[in-house]
C-alpha positions as semicolon CSV with decimal commas, in nm:
position;residue;x (nm);y (nm);z (nm)
1;X;-1,365;-0,822;-1,169
2;X;-1,516;-0,537;-0,968
3;X;-1,344;-0,196;-0,970
4;X;-1,280;-0,218;-0,595
5;X;-1,113;-0,560;-0,628
6;X;-0,908;-0,438;-0,926
7;X;-0,778;-0,138;-0,723
8;X;-0,692;-0,368;-0,434
9;X;-0,504;-0,606;-0,667
10;X;-0,318;-0,314;-0,829
11;X;-0,216;-0,187;-0,486
12;X;-0,080;-0,528;-0,388
13;X;0,121;-0,551;-0,710
14;X;0,283;-0,215;-0,625
15;X;0,388;-0,336;-0,279
16;X;0,737;-0,468;-0,211
17;X;0,781;-0,677;0,104
18;X;1,103;-0,715;0,305
19;X;1,238;-0,863;0,629
20;X;1,570;-0,881;0,810
21;X;1,782;-0,701;1,067
22;X;1,870;-0,333;1,097
23;X;2,145;-0,200;1,326
24;X;2,095;0,084;1,578
25;X;2,410;0,286;1,512
26;X;2,477;0,439;1,856
27;X;2,410;0,137;2,075
28;X;2,470;-0,168;1,860
29;X;2,117;-0,293;1,933
30;X;1,944;-0,481;1,655
31;X;1,602;-0,416;1,510
32;X;1,435;-0,735;1,391
33;X;1,206;-0,652;1,100
34;X;0,943;-0,921;1,045
35;X;0,733;-0,715;0,802
36;X;0,833;-0,409;0,601
37;X;0,587;-0,344;0,317
38;X;0,683;-0,054;0,092
39;X;0,403;0,103;-0,111
40;X;0,410;0,431;-0,307
41;X;0,244;0,633;-0,025
42;X;0,316;0,428;0,291
43;X;0,521;0,164;0,468
44;X;0,355;-0,093;0,695
45;X;0,589;-0,248;0,950
46;X;0,630;-0,493;1,238
47;X;0,959;-0,456;1,423
48;X;1,120;-0,561;1,753
49;X;1,412;-0,398;1,932
50;X;1,601;-0,597;2,196
51;X;1,758;-0,385;2,471
52;X;2,126;-0,461;2,525
53;X;2,097;-0,349;2,889
54;X;1,780;-0,525;3,011
55;X;1,723;-0,797;2,753
56;X;1,368;-0,669;2,718
57;X;1,207;-0,646;2,375
58;X;1,017;-0,344;2,241
59;X;0,760;-0,441;1,977
60;X;0,614;-0,192;1,731
61;X;0,355;-0,229;1,454
62;X;0,228;0,053;1,243
63;X;0,212;0,248;0,924
64;X;0,441;0,531;0,812
65;X;0,295;0,780;0,564
66;X;0,498;0,931;0,278
67;X;0,601;1,291;0,356
68;X;0,702;1,579;0,128
69;X;1,061;1,539;0,250
70;X;1,079;1,201;0,072
71;X;1,073;1,007;0,399
72;X;0,802;0,790;0,553
73;X;0,683;0,908;0,896
74;X;0,477;0,741;1,169
75;X;0,372;0,933;1,477
76;X;0,252;0,807;1,814
77;X;0,314;0,438;1,758
78;X;0,265;0,258;2,089
79;X;0,551;0,026;2,176
80;X;0,487;-0,278;2,391
81;X;0,761;-0,432;2,601
82;X;0,811;-0,800;2,661
83;X;1,050;-0,955;2,912
84;X;1,098;-1,329;2,944
85;X;0,815;-1,381;2,691
86;X;0,560;-1,194;2,907
87;X;0,412;-0,872;2,773
88;X;0,443;-0,582;3,015
89;X;0,165;-0,325;2,989
90;X;0,406;-0,031;2,961
91;X;0,390;0,153;2,633
92;X;0,572;0,455;2,503
93;X;0,460;0,688;2,222
94;X;0,722;0,659;1,949
95;X;0,793;0,820;1,615
96;X;0,964;0,635;1,331
97;X;1,111;0,799;1,022
98;X;1,219;0,571;0,737
99;X;1,414;0,632;0,417
100;X;1,446;0,370;0,144
101;X;1,718;0,522;-0,076
102;X;1,789;0,209;-0,279
103;X;1,586;-0,099;-0,376
104;X;1,671;-0,390;-0,603
105;X;1,553;-0,745;-0,653
106;X;1,816;-0,856;-0,399
107;X;1,767;-0,606;-0,113
108;X;1,634;-0,274;0,011
109;X;1,866;-0,028;0,183
110;X;1,681;0,125;0,478
111;X;1,786;0,414;0,699
112;X;1,585;0,577;0,971
113;X;1,534;0,729;1,312
114;X;1,348;0,601;1,615
115;X;1,240;0,885;1,846
116;X;1,102;0,813;2,195
117;X;1,115;0,980;2,535
118;X;1,314;1,273;2,398
119;X;1,586;1,040;2,265
120;X;1,670;0,988;1,897
121;X;1,832;0,670;1,767
122;X;1,960;0,628;1,412
123;X;1,946;0,287;1,245
124;X;2,014;0,134;0,908
125;X;2,093;-0,172;0,704
126;X;1,971;-0,394;0,423
127;X;1,653;-0,601;0,423
128;X;1,583;-0,912;0,212
129;X;1,283;-0,930;-0,020
130;X;0,996;-1,170;0,043
131;X;0,781;-1,330;-0,222
132;X;0,416;-1,431;-0,203
133;X;0,407;-1,800;-0,299
134;X;0,085;-1,997;-0,279
135;X;-0,069;-1,740;-0,045
136;X;0,228;-1,758;0,196
137;X;0,509;-1,506;0,231
138;X;0,849;-1,669;0,188
139;X;1,194;-1,518;0,199
140;X;1,376;-1,518;-0,132
141;X;1,681;-1,650;0,056
142;X;1,518;-1,910;0,281
143;X;1,212;-1,984;0,488
144;X;1,074;-1,748;0,749
């Protein structure tokens, strides 16, 4: 096995993958997390936030880098909005800060802040682990 492939395989074995729902504490909105990959120096994520007021969905994908504070930070992530399944070209630069204070084989506790347009929203909850089975990610607790 080449050294490059070995490093890539080692990096994958260090990754822990989760999915689920997080709650925005102030508004009661939910954040649907379809991909939350925790690695030693970064978190890769795909999330959607549904607005309670408009029914529109904000979609974010990005990578948060590990910071000295012990959090994972992503800056200038562009959010896309979708309404009635049509993507609207509006985007808003957004910052996400994640903490993963507790992980086990059953769940990962996640806490964080979503900062956009001068507003700061706190969120949190538990995500379920996913397993890689036959080249396909599957939830430990059911299909996804």
